[in-house]
Backbone of each chain as ProteinMPNN parsed JSONL, in Angstrom:
{"seq_chain_A": "MRVRLMPAPYDPWSELAAYEAKHLDTGAHGACCAFSGSMRDFNQGDTVDTMTLEHYPGMTEKQLEAIIDDAMAEWPLLDALILHRVGEITPGETIVLTACWSAHRAAAFDACRFLMEALKTRAPFWKKETLADQSERWVDSNTPG", "coords_chain_A": {"N_chain_A": [[-11.026, 5.671, -8.571], [-8.83, 8.458, -8.794], [-7.517, 9.588, -6.698], [-6.863, 8.692, -3.413], [-7.266, 8.614, 0.085], [-5.646, 6.874, 2.593], [-6.537, 5.101, 5.339], [-5.4, 2.986, 6.665], [-2.652, 0.572, 6.884], [-1.12, -0.19, 3.691], [-0.378, -1.999, 0.656], [1.587, -0.687, -1.737], [2.197, -1.685, -4.266], [0.438, -3.756, -4.931], [-1.867, -2.259, -4.933], [-1.288, -0.549, -7.048], [-1.164, -2.352, -9.205], [-3.78, -3.314, -9.176], [-5.221, -0.999, -9.749], [-4.283, -0.402, -12.3], [-5.165, -2.664, -13.724], [-7.879, -2.271, -13.61], [-8.406, 0.289, -14.696], [-6.807, 0.955, -16.934], [-6.458, 0.557, -20.433], [-5.58, -2.459, -21.957], [-2.492, -2.632, -23.566], [-2.479, 0.022, -24.367], [-0.782, 1.736, -23.009], [2.695, 2.443, -22.898], [4.343, 2.946, -20.882], [4.768, 3.051, -17.377], [5.308, 4.919, -14.588], [6.217, 4.905, -11.24], [6.265, 6.151, -7.899], [7.137, 5.428, -4.6], [6.814, 6.345, -1.262], [8.045, 5.852, 1.989], [7.872, 5.445, 5.594], [10.613, 6.476, 7.547], [12.768, 5.272, 10.24], [14.198, 7.172, 11.469], [15.009, 10.633, 11.952], [16.395, 13.789, 11.553], [18.542, 13.09, 13.2], [17.413, 11.674, 15.291], [15.766, 8.811, 16.765], [12.723, 7.639, 15.526], [9.633, 6.663, 16.68], [6.81, 6.446, 16.084], [4.477, 7.999, 13.786], [2.168, 10.618, 13.186], [-0.127, 11.429, 10.726], [-1.7, 14.227, 9.944], [-4.5, 15.683, 8.221], [-6.441, 17.848, 6.028], [-9.584, 17.396, 5.746], [-11.382, 17.243, 2.75], [-10.127, 19.628, 1.584], [-7.622, 18.479, 1.174], [-8.095, 16.268, -0.561], [-9.148, 17.699, -2.731], [-6.973, 19.306, -3.516], [-5.118, 17.351, -4.261], [-6.43, 16.186, -6.442], [-6.415, 18.429, -8.126], [-3.699, 18.677, -8.588], [-3.203, 16.376, -10.083], [-4.818, 17.015, -12.289], [-3.348, 19.2, -13.28], [-0.99, 17.9, -14.028], [-1.965, 16.195, -16.027], [-2.667, 18.086, -17.89], [-0.222, 19.102, -18.597], [1.453, 17.045, -19.507], [1.343, 14.296, -21.889], [-0.489, 12.21, -20.605], [-2.015, 9.055, -19.898], [-3.269, 8.238, -17.606], [-3.337, 8.811, -14.039], [-2.353, 8.363, -10.614], [-2.778, 8.894, -7.15], [-2.058, 7.847, -3.948], [-2.365, 8.269, -0.464], [-1.354, 7.968, 2.834], [-3.111, 8.429, 5.941], [-3.443, 9.336, 9.442], [-2.17, 7.365, 12.239], [1.075, 6.049, 11.842], [3.706, 3.605, 11.388], [7.315, 2.968, 11.317], [8.567, 1.926, 8.14], [6.144, 1.514, 6.944], [4.166, 2.307, 4.063], [3.825, 5.62, 2.991], [3.116, 7.271, 0.768], [2.01, 6.896, -2.618], [2.708, 7.659, -5.912], [1.734, 7.577, -9.286], [2.074, 7.352, -12.836], [0.786, 6.907, -16.088], [1.683, 6.512, -19.492], [2.068, 6.789, -23.096], [4.717, 6.805, -23.902], [7.992, 6.831, -22.288], [9.041, 9.308, -21.3], [7.077, 11.221, -20.53], [5.768, 9.894, -18.427], [7.857, 9.545, -16.537], [8.57, 12.285, -15.985], [6.16, 13.471, -15.169], [5.513, 11.98, -12.919], [7.448, 12.72, -11.053], [6.748, 15.401, -10.85], [4.171, 15.169, -9.648], [4.839, 14.316, -7.044], [6.484, 16.427, -6.092], [4.743, 18.608, -6.248], [2.719, 17.767, -4.559], [4.058, 17.916, -2.13], [4.199, 20.616, -1.623], [1.651, 21.659, -1.949], [-0.471, 20.021, -1.011], [-2.48, 19.67, 1.831], [-1.124, 18.175, 4.319], [0.197, 17.153, 7.468], [2.962, 16.211, 9.439], [3.499, 14.608, 12.512], [5.855, 13.639, 14.787], [6.542, 10.922, 17.014], [9.004, 10.394, 19.278], [11.667, 8.164, 20.448], [11.75, 8.513, 23.222], [9.176, 9.062, 23.697], [8.431, 11.686, 23.464], [6.882, 14.334, 21.588], [6.932, 15.89, 18.349], [6.335, 18.368, 15.855], [6.904, 18.026, 12.388], [8.565, 20.486, 10.721], [9.284, 21.281, 8.187], [9.846, 20.294, 4.739], [12.289, 17.882, 3.578], [14.918, 18.748, 1.261], [15.024, 17.107, -1.077]], "CA_chain_A": [[-10.696, 7.039, -8.17], [-7.416, 8.77, -8.995], [-6.974, 10.035, -5.413], [-7.456, 8.02, -2.252], [-6.595, 8.712, 1.374], [-5.611, 5.501, 3.098], [-6.506, 5.151, 6.797], [-4.765, 1.782, 7.216], [-1.492, 0.162, 6.075], [-1.469, -0.728, 2.364], [0.724, -2.42, -0.212], [1.456, 0.19, -2.91], [2.36, -2.377, -5.556], [-0.807, -4.436, -5.276], [-2.818, -1.201, -5.284], [-0.924, -0.098, -8.397], [-1.569, -3.391, -10.167], [-5.244, -3.379, -9.217], [-5.714, 0.196, -10.443], [-3.97, -0.547, -13.729], [-6.045, -3.681, -14.304], [-9.26, -1.779, -13.663], [-8.609, 1.573, -15.381], [-5.979, 1.166, -18.127], [-6.712, -0.384, -21.515], [-4.431, -3.303, -22.27], [-1.786, -2.282, -24.79], [-2.529, 1.456, -24.676], [0.344, 2.465, -22.416], [4.003, 1.82, -22.992], [5.145, 3.333, -19.719], [4.184, 3.373, -16.075], [6.335, 5.311, -13.633], [5.61, 4.997, -9.914], [7.113, 6.491, -6.76], [6.583, 5.073, -3.3], [7.536, 6.917, -0.131], [7.677, 5.149, 3.219], [8.334, 6.108, 6.813], [11.907, 6.112, 8.128], [12.767, 5.212, 11.707], [15.105, 8.218, 11.967], [14.846, 11.956, 11.361], [17.169, 14.848, 12.227], [19.428, 12.514, 14.209], [16.677, 11.012, 16.366], [14.958, 7.642, 16.445], [11.297, 7.959, 15.503], [8.823, 5.47, 16.983], [5.582, 6.485, 15.272], [4.205, 9.317, 13.22], [0.75, 10.842, 12.89], [-0.34, 12.279, 9.559], [-2.957, 14.986, 9.966], [-4.835, 16.3, 6.933], [-7.579, 18.756, 6.019], [-10.581, 16.675, 4.935], [-11.996, 18.081, 1.729], [-9.094, 20.369, 0.852], [-6.541, 17.574, 0.763], [-8.523, 15.548, -1.758], [-9.302, 18.667, -3.825], [-5.647, 19.71, -3.984], [-4.49, 16.217, -4.964], [-7.097, 16.109, -7.75], [-5.943, 19.554, -8.936], [-2.32, 18.368, -8.993], [-3.317, 15.425, -11.194], [-5.32, 17.774, -13.447], [-2.228, 19.98, -13.819], [-0.076, 16.968, -14.7], [-2.612, 15.711, -17.256], [-2.641, 19.191, -18.85], [1.16, 19.409, -18.976], [2.066, 15.916, -20.194], [0.369, 13.402, -22.532], [-0.69, 11.045, -19.737], [-3.254, 8.288, -20.043], [-3.917, 8.21, -16.302], [-2.428, 9.055, -12.913], [-2.903, 7.876, -9.351], [-2.105, 9.274, -5.904], [-2.551, 7.291, -2.684], [-1.622, 8.876, 0.643], [-1.751, 7.499, 4.152], [-3.456, 9.373, 7.009], [-3.529, 8.707, 10.759], [-0.915, 6.957, 12.883], [1.836, 5.076, 11.059], [4.952, 3.14, 12.001], [8.399, 2.881, 10.334], [8.47, 0.887, 7.12], [4.858, 1.562, 6.242], [4.097, 3.227, 2.931], [3.062, 6.862, 3.161], [2.567, 7.819, -0.468], [2.281, 6.311, -3.934], [2.279, 8.41, -7.092], [1.977, 6.779, -10.497], [1.616, 7.942, -14.09], [0.824, 6.04, -17.262], [1.734, 7.247, -20.759], [2.457, 5.948, -24.225], [6.183, 6.75, -23.926], [8.517, 6.943, -20.923], [9.404, 10.644, -20.81], [5.939, 11.859, -19.849], [5.512, 9.2, -17.162], [8.94, 9.907, -15.61], [8.536, 13.696, -15.585], [4.916, 13.775, -14.463], [5.538, 11.319, -11.611], [8.223, 13.614, -10.191], [5.913, 16.583, -10.621], [3.119, 14.856, -8.674], [5.406, 14.291, -5.696], [6.955, 17.756, -5.657], [3.562, 19.457, -6.071], [2.059, 17.28, -3.339], [4.798, 18.351, -0.942], [3.997, 22.039, -1.349], [0.248, 22.099, -2.085], [-1.471, 19.169, -0.35], [-2.413, 19.892, 3.276], [-0.806, 17.088, 5.257], [1.206, 17.557, 8.449], [3.529, 15.065, 10.161], [3.914, 14.774, 13.904], [6.646, 12.47, 15.162], [6.738, 10.516, 18.404], [10.374, 9.895, 19.362], [11.872, 6.987, 21.306], [11.42, 8.853, 24.614], [7.729, 9.359, 23.666], [8.141, 13.101, 23.244], [6.283, 14.575, 20.272], [7.316, 17.145, 17.692], [5.838, 18.545, 14.496], [7.89, 18.21, 11.325], [8.216, 21.847, 10.313], [9.572, 21.561, 6.78], [10.233, 19.139, 3.934], [13.68, 17.787, 3.159], [15.005, 19.354, -0.068], [14.762, 16.23, -2.22]], "C_chain_A": [[-9.2, 7.277, -8.27], [-6.733, 9.179, -7.695], [-7.657, 9.269, -4.298], [-6.605, 8.276, -1.02], [-6.756, 7.37, 2.062], [-5.495, 5.522, 4.627], [-5.79, 3.978, 7.451], [-3.558, 1.407, 6.353], [-1.932, -0.441, 4.741], [-0.209, -1.101, 1.615], [0.632, -1.608, -1.504], [1.471, -0.576, -4.228], [1.117, -3.186, -5.922], [-1.896, -3.421, -5.612], [-2.576, -0.704, -6.711], [-1.42, -1.093, -9.45], [-3.088, -3.454, -10.303], [-5.82, -2.185, -9.973], [-5.493, 0.066, -11.943], [-4.907, -1.55, -14.394], [-7.455, -3.144, -14.508], [-9.431, -0.605, -14.624], [-7.832, 1.749, -16.682], [-6.305, 0.112, -19.169], [-5.445, -1.167, -21.826], [-3.804, -2.865, -23.596], [-1.743, -0.802, -25.104], [-1.323, 2.208, -24.129], [1.633, 1.675, -22.582], [4.845, 2.088, -21.774], [4.267, 3.527, -18.496], [5.346, 3.723, -15.164], [5.67, 5.519, -12.287], [6.672, 5.351, -8.884], [6.397, 6.083, -5.485], [7.451, 5.691, -2.217], [7.086, 6.238, 1.147], [8.314, 5.837, 4.425], [9.674, 5.564, 7.271], [11.764, 5.959, 9.643], [13.758, 6.219, 12.294], [14.765, 9.525, 11.267], [15.617, 12.952, 12.203], [17.97, 14.286, 13.396], [18.734, 11.773, 15.332], [15.956, 9.766, 15.847], [13.479, 8.01, 16.557], [10.501, 6.676, 15.671], [7.591, 5.373, 16.089], [5.407, 7.897, 14.73], [2.706, 9.412, 12.977], [0.649, 11.814, 11.727], [-1.714, 12.922, 9.664], [-3.236, 15.518, 8.559], [-6.067, 17.172, 7.103], [-8.643, 18.122, 5.133], [-11.297, 17.627, 3.976], [-10.946, 18.822, 0.921], [-7.991, 19.436, 0.352], [-6.912, 16.847, -0.533], [-8.612, 16.497, -2.963], [-7.949, 19.074, -4.394], [-4.955, 18.578, -4.743], [-5.117, 16.035, -6.347], [-6.592, 17.218, -8.679], [-4.514, 19.304, -9.433], [-2.333, 17.368, -10.155], [-3.838, 16.132, -12.45], [-4.189, 18.564, -14.098], [-1.249, 19.078, -14.575], [-0.669, 16.485, -16.03], [-2.61, 16.804, -18.338], [-1.236, 19.434, -19.394], [1.797, 18.295, -19.804], [0.99, 15.025, -20.826], [0.195, 12.103, -21.738], [-2.006, 10.349, -20.083], [-4.018, 8.253, -18.719], [-2.866, 8.507, -15.238], [-3.145, 8.679, -11.629], [-2.087, 8.443, -8.186], [-2.815, 8.597, -4.731], [-1.728, 7.914, -1.567], [-2.212, 8.42, 1.964], [-2.162, 8.663, 5.059], [-3.526, 8.608, 8.326], [-2.173, 8.287, 11.286], [-0.221, 5.87, 12.079], [3.133, 4.717, 11.777], [6.017, 2.97, 10.917], [8.244, 1.688, 9.386], [7.168, 0.92, 6.36], [4.888, 2.606, 5.134], [3.269, 4.444, 3.291], [2.343, 7.205, 1.862], [2.915, 6.941, -1.662], [1.809, 7.306, -4.976], [2.619, 7.571, -8.308], [1.387, 7.487, -11.703], [1.763, 6.93, -15.205], [0.823, 6.901, -18.518], [2.174, 6.301, -21.865], [3.969, 5.741, -24.235], [6.749, 7.195, -22.571], [8.696, 8.366, -20.417], [8.271, 11.283, -20.017], [5.7, 11.214, -18.487], [6.57, 9.546, -16.117], [8.755, 11.327, -15.081], [7.291, 14.007, -14.759], [4.9, 13.147, -13.073], [6.327, 12.169, -10.613], [7.42, 14.866, -9.841], [4.838, 16.313, -9.563], [3.664, 14.91, -7.253], [5.8, 15.681, -5.212], [5.769, 18.691, -5.419], [2.819, 19.061, -4.799], [2.733, 17.855, -2.096], [4.642, 19.835, -0.654], [2.527, 22.441, -1.331], [-0.752, 21.279, -1.278], [-1.377, 19.324, 1.17], [-2.365, 18.597, 4.093], [0.242, 17.634, 6.226], [1.647, 16.336, 9.242], [3.902, 15.459, 11.587], [4.616, 13.494, 14.334], [6.566, 12.199, 16.657], [8.101, 9.837, 18.484], [10.471, 8.742, 20.356], [11.525, 7.275, 22.756], [9.954, 9.269, 24.778], [7.41, 10.849, 23.633], [7.634, 13.28, 21.802], [6.826, 15.869, 19.685], [6.718, 17.17, 16.286], [7.019, 18.647, 13.535], [7.582, 19.562, 10.698], [8.589, 22.185, 8.879], [9.934, 20.264, 6.071], [11.739, 19.093, 3.757], [13.758, 18.213, 1.69], [14.727, 18.381, -1.225], [15.171, 14.821, -1.913]], "O_chain_A": [[-8.396, 6.427, -7.887], [-5.507, 9.126, -7.596], [-8.885, 9.203, -4.241], [-5.379, 8.17, -1.066], [-7.847, 6.803, 2.112], [-4.458, 5.92, 5.156], [-5.591, 3.976, 8.666], [-3.445, 1.867, 5.217], [-2.964, -1.107, 4.655], [0.878, -0.596, 1.894], [-0.294, -1.808, -2.29], [0.832, -0.164, -5.196], [0.775, -3.29, -7.1], [-2.747, -3.676, -6.464], [-3.512, -0.47, -7.476], [-2.019, -0.708, -10.454], [-3.617, -3.625, -11.401], [-6.775, -2.323, -10.738], [-6.372, 0.371, -12.749], [-5.388, -1.313, -15.503], [-8.14, -3.517, -15.46], [-10.458, -0.493, -15.292], [-8.176, 2.628, -17.472], [-6.417, -1.073, -18.854], [-4.364, -0.59, -21.942], [-4.489, -2.743, -24.612], [-1.034, -0.397, -26.026], [-0.89, 3.202, -24.713], [1.677, 0.453, -22.438], [5.935, 1.534, -21.631], [3.175, 4.089, -18.572], [6.264, 2.922, -14.984], [4.669, 6.229, -12.192], [7.82, 4.917, -8.976], [5.21, 6.353, -5.307], [8.676, 5.575, -2.25], [5.889, 6.063, 1.374], [9.182, 6.698, 4.282], [9.862, 4.352, 7.374], [10.802, 6.431, 10.25], [14.115, 6.134, 13.469], [14.293, 9.527, 10.13], [15.505, 12.956, 13.429], [18.071, 14.915, 14.449], [19.4, 11.285, 16.246], [15.589, 9.673, 14.676], [13.041, 8.607, 17.54], [10.667, 5.724, 14.909], [7.36, 4.361, 15.429], [6.079, 8.841, 15.145], [2.055, 8.433, 12.613], [1.259, 12.884, 11.739], [-2.744, 12.269, 9.498], [-2.305, 15.774, 7.795], [-6.661, 17.229, 8.18], [-8.616, 18.286, 3.914], [-11.759, 18.696, 4.377], [-10.878, 18.665, -0.298], [-7.493, 19.592, -0.763], [-6.13, 16.82, -1.484], [-8.206, 16.145, -4.071], [-7.789, 19.177, -5.61], [-4.286, 18.817, -5.748], [-4.41, 15.759, -7.316], [-6.367, 16.986, -9.867], [-4.166, 19.672, -10.555], [-1.559, 17.506, -11.102], [-3.352, 15.875, -13.551], [-4.078, 18.598, -15.323], [-0.742, 19.45, -15.634], [0.038, 16.38, -17.032], [-2.56, 16.51, -19.532], [-1.075, 19.912, -20.517], [2.592, 18.568, -20.704], [-0.147, 14.999, -20.354], [0.668, 11.042, -22.146], [-2.973, 10.983, -20.505], [-5.249, 8.239, -18.701], [-1.664, 8.461, -15.502], [-4.374, 8.675, -11.561], [-0.857, 8.467, -8.234], [-4.022, 8.755, -4.548], [-0.516, 8.072, -1.709], [-3.423, 8.483, 2.175], [-1.614, 9.76, 4.947], [-3.654, 7.384, 8.334], [-1.142, 8.79, 10.837], [-0.846, 4.888, 11.68], [3.591, 5.44, 12.662], [5.686, 2.842, 9.738], [7.843, 0.597, 9.79], [7.088, 0.408, 5.243], [5.541, 3.643, 5.248], [2.164, 4.331, 3.823], [1.128, 7.404, 1.844], [3.979, 6.324, -1.707], [0.663, 7.752, -4.944], [3.669, 6.929, -8.357], [0.345, 8.135, -11.614], [2.742, 6.187, -15.261], [0.083, 7.88, -18.618], [2.595, 5.171, -21.614], [4.452, 4.65, -24.536], [6.059, 7.859, -21.799], [8.524, 8.617, -19.224], [8.501, 11.829, -18.938], [5.456, 11.912, -17.503], [6.245, 9.809, -14.96], [8.779, 11.549, -13.87], [7.366, 14.726, -13.763], [4.333, 13.721, -12.144], [5.918, 12.318, -9.461], [7.415, 15.325, -8.699], [4.62, 17.142, -8.68], [3.034, 15.478, -6.361], [5.5, 16.07, -4.083], [5.794, 19.487, -4.481], [2.348, 19.92, -4.053], [2.066, 18.233, -1.133], [4.928, 20.274, 0.46], [2.185, 23.471, -0.75], [-1.797, 21.806, -0.894], [-0.303, 19.13, 1.74], [-3.382, 18.025, 4.487], [1.069, 18.469, 5.858], [0.823, 15.526, 9.665], [4.529, 16.491, 11.829], [4.048, 12.405, 14.257], [6.527, 13.125, 17.467], [8.328, 8.818, 17.832], [9.495, 8.39, 21.018], [11.053, 6.383, 23.461], [9.541, 9.754, 25.832], [6.249, 11.237, 23.761], [7.93, 12.472, 20.922], [7.139, 16.816, 20.407], [6.609, 16.14, 15.62], [8.022, 19.288, 13.847], [6.478, 19.778, 10.198], [8.247, 23.264, 8.395], [10.282, 19.268, 6.705], [12.401, 20.13, 3.78], [12.785, 18.061, 0.951], [14.233, 18.812, -2.267], [15.025, 13.937, -2.757]]}, "seq_chain_B": "MPISVKFFASLKESLGVSETTLDDGDLQSVGDVWQRATSDAPAPTNLLCAVNHEHVDWDHPVSAGDEVAFFPPVTGG", "coords_chain_B": {"N_chain_B": [[-24.988, 34.363, 6.421], [-22.656, 32.713, 8.545], [-19.028, 32.871, 8.775], [-16.913, 30.165, 8.568], [-14.143, 28.984, 10.43], [-11.053, 27.342, 10.445], [-8.338, 25.666, 12.068], [-5.146, 24.083, 11.823], [-2.894, 21.368, 12.699], [0.27, 22.228, 14.134], [-0.444, 24.814, 14.616], [-3.097, 24.693, 15.441], [-2.688, 23.477, 17.885], [-1.089, 25.372, 19.261], [-2.757, 27.579, 19.385], [-4.862, 26.478, 20.68], [-7.354, 25.854, 19.669], [-9.541, 24.347, 17.32], [-11.591, 24.901, 15.511], [-13.894, 27.529, 14.647], [-16.715, 29.768, 14.458], [-17.593, 32.774, 12.788], [-19.446, 35.796, 12.777], [-20.079, 37.295, 9.693], [-20.156, 40.033, 9.371], [-18.166, 42.805, 9.481], [-16.006, 41.729, 8.182], [-13.504, 41.713, 5.843], [-11.29, 40.533, 4.623], [-8.994, 37.702, 4.492], [-7.022, 38.215, 6.352], [-8.415, 39.846, 8.143], [-10.149, 37.945, 9.195], [-8.36, 36.234, 10.502], [-7.445, 37.989, 12.533], [-9.772, 38.533, 13.996], [-10.592, 35.947, 14.748], [-8.512, 35.035, 16.296], [-8.217, 36.855, 18.282], [-6.43, 38.944, 17.666], [-3.898, 37.692, 17.701], [-0.361, 37.39, 17.087], [0.531, 36.743, 13.719], [2.078, 33.811, 12.53], [5.187, 33.828, 10.711], [5.397, 32.005, 8.655], [2.831, 31.336, 7.973], [0.113, 29.697, 6.361], [-2.777, 30.108, 4.257], [-6.191, 29.354, 3.452], [-9.116, 29.549, 1.428], [-12.22, 28.192, 1.116], [-11.038, 25.731, 0.437], [-8.985, 26.364, -1.326], [-5.66, 27.514, -1.84], [-4.753, 30.7, -0.674], [-3.828, 34.234, -0.476], [-3.05, 36.409, 2.299], [-4.443, 38.776, 1.924], [-6.692, 38.088, 0.557], [-10.125, 38.356, -0.395], [-13.034, 37.765, 1.683], [-16.273, 36.242, 2.093], [-19.718, 35.909, 3.174], [-20.488, 32.68, 4.387], [-18.143, 31.473, 3.596], [-15.45, 29.095, 4.018], [-12.709, 29.391, 5.932], [-9.286, 28.702, 6.356], [-6.392, 28.183, 8.399], [-2.976, 27.336, 8.557], [0.221, 25.677, 9.251], [3.287, 25.367, 7.21], [3.017, 22.735, 4.796], [3.655, 19.2, 5.109], [3.541, 16.714, 3.799], [3.8, 13.514, 2.02]], "CA_chain_B": [[-24.319, 33.129, 6.837], [-21.375, 32.964, 9.225], [-17.782, 32.36, 8.183], [-16.331, 29.116, 9.411], [-12.686, 29.126, 10.506], [-10.408, 26.114, 10.917], [-6.889, 25.702, 12.304], [-4.611, 22.726, 11.735], [-1.537, 20.948, 13.088], [0.897, 22.915, 15.268], [-1.187, 26.057, 14.87], [-4.259, 24.294, 16.231], [-2.233, 23.22, 19.26], [-0.595, 26.575, 19.938], [-3.899, 28.455, 19.653], [-5.794, 25.766, 21.543], [-8.686, 25.818, 19.057], [-9.506, 23.712, 15.999], [-12.475, 25.618, 14.601], [-14.823, 28.483, 15.237], [-17.498, 30.465, 13.434], [-17.648, 34.218, 12.996], [-20.427, 36.588, 12.034], [-19.257, 37.883, 8.632], [-20.18, 41.468, 9.636], [-17.237, 43.715, 8.815], [-14.801, 41.005, 7.764], [-13.257, 41.929, 4.417], [-10.18, 39.75, 4.083], [-8.48, 36.594, 5.292], [-6.321, 38.818, 7.488], [-9.435, 40.253, 9.125], [-10.649, 36.724, 9.834], [-7.331, 35.819, 11.465], [-7.399, 38.894, 13.685], [-10.98, 38.343, 14.814], [-10.674, 34.58, 15.283], [-7.432, 34.777, 17.262], [-8.104, 38.035, 19.153], [-5.217, 39.683, 17.281], [-2.631, 36.989, 17.935], [0.589, 37.621, 15.99], [0.491, 35.677, 12.717], [3.4, 33.241, 12.246], [5.711, 34.295, 9.418], [5.218, 30.985, 7.612], [1.408, 30.958, 7.984], [-0.588, 29.48, 5.093], [-4.21, 30.394, 4.364], [-7.039, 28.809, 2.392], [-10.544, 29.878, 1.432], [-12.984, 27.176, 0.383], [-10.133, 24.651, 0.027], [-7.966, 26.84, -2.262], [-4.628, 28.348, -1.233], [-4.919, 32.126, -0.973], [-2.985, 35.151, 0.293], [-3.581, 37.108, 3.472], [-5.347, 39.858, 1.51], [-7.807, 37.553, -0.237], [-11.42, 38.726, 0.179], [-13.912, 36.707, 2.206], [-17.686, 36.612, 2.117], [-20.559, 35.061, 4.015], [-20.549, 31.275, 4.002], [-16.816, 30.929, 3.275], [-14.667, 28.331, 4.986], [-11.349, 29.93, 5.937], [-8.413, 27.83, 7.146], [-5.02, 28.633, 8.652], [-2.146, 26.195, 8.92], [1.655, 25.831, 8.998], [3.737, 24.731, 5.969], [2.577, 21.343, 4.701], [4.807, 18.283, 5.176], [3.128, 15.37, 3.388], [4.656, 12.768, 1.094]], "C_chain_B": [[-22.994, 33.447, 7.518], [-20.201, 32.462, 8.377], [-17.228, 31.306, 9.124], [-14.81, 29.173, 9.315], [-12.092, 27.85, 11.085], [-8.906, 26.346, 11.085], [-6.368, 24.27, 12.318], [-3.202, 22.617, 12.331], [-0.985, 21.781, 14.244], [0.155, 24.204, 15.616], [-2.419, 25.789, 15.725], [-3.854, 24.089, 17.697], [-1.814, 24.501, 19.972], [-1.736, 27.54, 20.252], [-4.908, 27.802, 20.588], [-7.208, 25.725, 20.993], [-8.573, 25.179, 17.672], [-10.462, 24.384, 15.02], [-13.406, 26.534, 15.368], [-15.671, 29.054, 14.107], [-17.6, 31.928, 13.817], [-18.811, 34.792, 12.216], [-19.653, 37.368, 10.968], [-19.199, 39.409, 8.714], [-19.216, 42.314, 8.832], [-15.951, 43.02, 8.369], [-14.624, 41.127, 6.253], [-12.262, 40.922, 3.83], [-9.828, 38.588, 5.006], [-7.756, 37.128, 6.531], [-7.28, 39.284, 8.57], [-9.944, 39.046, 9.901], [-9.653, 36.236, 10.883], [-7.399, 36.675, 12.731], [-8.602, 38.698, 14.599], [-10.959, 36.972, 15.508], [-9.643, 34.331, 16.377], [-7.29, 35.908, 18.275], [-6.765, 38.736, 18.947], [-3.92, 38.999, 17.686], [-1.671, 37.315, 16.787], [0.573, 36.446, 15.017], [1.894, 35.134, 12.498], [3.881, 33.663, 10.857], [5.473, 33.293, 8.298], [3.76, 30.526, 7.493], [0.867, 30.767, 6.564], [-2.083, 29.648, 5.324], [-4.947, 29.738, 3.202], [-8.452, 29.347, 2.558], [-11.248, 28.862, 0.548], [-12.068, 26.163, -0.301], [-9.135, 25.049, -1.059], [-6.953, 27.691, -1.5], [-4.837, 29.806, -1.641], [-3.919, 32.93, -0.136], [-3.787, 35.781, 1.434], [-4.642, 38.155, 3.105], [-6.57, 39.375, 0.745], [-9.148, 37.921, 0.407], [-12.196, 37.518, 0.701], [-15.359, 37.204, 2.157], [-18.469, 35.574, 2.909], [-20.596, 33.636, 3.487], [-19.202, 30.657, 3.674], [-16.287, 30.047, 4.407], [-13.22, 28.8, 4.872], [-10.485, 29.049, 6.831], [-7.021, 28.435, 7.254], [-4.194, 27.434, 9.088], [-0.669, 26.464, 8.631], [2.025, 25.19, 7.651], [3.406, 23.235, 5.961], [3.796, 20.419, 4.584], [4.409, 16.855, 4.804], [4.159, 14.699, 2.502], [5.661, 11.893, 1.801]], "O_chain_B": [[-22.288, 34.365, 7.099], [-20.377, 31.733, 7.401], [-17.092, 31.534, 10.326], [-14.259, 29.387, 8.235], [-12.573, 27.337, 12.096], [-8.292, 27.115, 10.346], [-7.058, 23.354, 12.767], [-2.455, 23.589, 12.449], [-1.688, 22.018, 15.226], [0.134, 24.626, 16.772], [-2.744, 26.566, 16.623], [-4.576, 24.473, 18.617], [-2.14, 24.701, 21.142], [-1.695, 28.242, 21.262], [-5.715, 28.489, 21.216], [-8.164, 25.579, 21.754], [-7.619, 25.441, 16.94], [-10.179, 24.435, 13.823], [-13.669, 26.349, 16.556], [-15.372, 28.843, 12.932], [-17.68, 32.282, 14.993], [-19.126, 34.326, 11.121], [-18.672, 38.036, 11.292], [-18.273, 40.014, 8.174], [-19.417, 42.522, 7.636], [-14.92, 43.671, 8.199], [-15.482, 40.699, 5.48], [-12.388, 40.516, 2.675], [-10.299, 38.504, 6.14], [-7.866, 36.562, 7.618], [-7.005, 39.142, 9.762], [-10.145, 39.115, 11.113], [-10.032, 35.874, 11.997], [-7.41, 36.158, 13.849], [-8.47, 38.697, 15.823], [-11.268, 36.857, 16.694], [-9.865, 33.52, 17.276], [-6.336, 35.918, 19.052], [-6.064, 39.075, 19.901], [-2.937, 39.677, 17.985], [-2.103, 37.496, 15.649], [0.598, 35.288, 15.436], [2.822, 35.917, 12.296], [3.078, 33.835, 9.941], [5.36, 33.672, 7.132], [3.492, 29.446, 6.969], [1.132, 31.578, 5.676], [-2.599, 29.378, 6.408], [-4.4, 29.587, 2.11], [-8.924, 29.571, 3.673], [-10.908, 28.697, -0.623], [-12.283, 25.784, -1.453], [-8.499, 24.18, -1.656], [-7.319, 28.483, -0.632], [-5.07, 30.104, -2.812], [-3.263, 32.408, 0.767], [-5.013, 35.688, 1.504], [-5.594, 38.392, 3.849], [-7.397, 40.185, 0.329], [-9.295, 37.812, 1.624], [-12.03, 36.398, 0.217], [-15.629, 38.405, 2.177], [-17.956, 34.512, 3.263], [-20.72, 33.414, 2.282], [-19.112, 29.443, 3.49], [-16.626, 30.226, 5.577], [-12.585, 28.623, 3.833], [-10.895, 28.687, 7.934], [-6.537, 29.102, 6.339], [-4.647, 26.614, 9.887], [-0.339, 27.366, 7.861], [1.186, 24.546, 7.02], [3.503, 22.561, 6.986], [4.829, 20.802, 4.034], [4.881, 15.897, 5.416], [5.242, 15.233, 2.262], [6.449, 11.207, 1.15]]}, "name": "protein", "num_of_chains": 2, "seq": "MRVRLMPAPYDPWSELAAYEAKHLDTGAHGACCAFSGSMRDFNQGDTVDTMTLEHYPGMTEKQLEAIIDDAMAEWPLLDALILHRVGEITPGETIVLTACWSAHRAAAFDACRFLMEALKTRAPFWKKETLADQSERWVDSNTPGMPISVKFFASLKESLGVSETTLDDGDLQSVGDVWQRATSDAPAPTNLLCAVNHEHVDWDHPVSAGDEVAFFPPVTGG"}
């Protein structure tokens, strides 16, 4: 599956390698570009203890699939993958992995960036932080880049 | 068939409700659904709307059996 929501901690690089071994023909791709995003222990000047990632079951998966479809239509990709964590997470854990495979590097580089930027505006996920004093707050917007 | 309505994240908390169902009766648009489901609560300026898992505008039409959702700006990744 090109899209998976991950309810538990995961290693993005072993997932990437396993997906490539299973779905990509040996020798067909000359490029794989991957982005991994993980949780910081600080935000807006505060220490963050944990974070909860809420999502909209059904819509989230559909939007992520649509984002991959858009990327496949725009660039000559052989395949693409999006993994995204849900539930409670702690600093250092991987939130997201986006990856693109193509014959040449330009498509993989550009499409991988597109997947992330599109995900941040179209995929229904919401972050709620628990700070060091155990107070909670919703993250109300994305950082610019 | 009724229209199902869902709220997420901070909006779910501020309204104190995660989902409800409405008789589709005289509901024409997403905006109508909001007004009925929230008893005319003021809509946040940054409110996002979806019908059947697709992003839509406030004026988007609704019909019986639709799933309508309201939520704040998304912050994944």
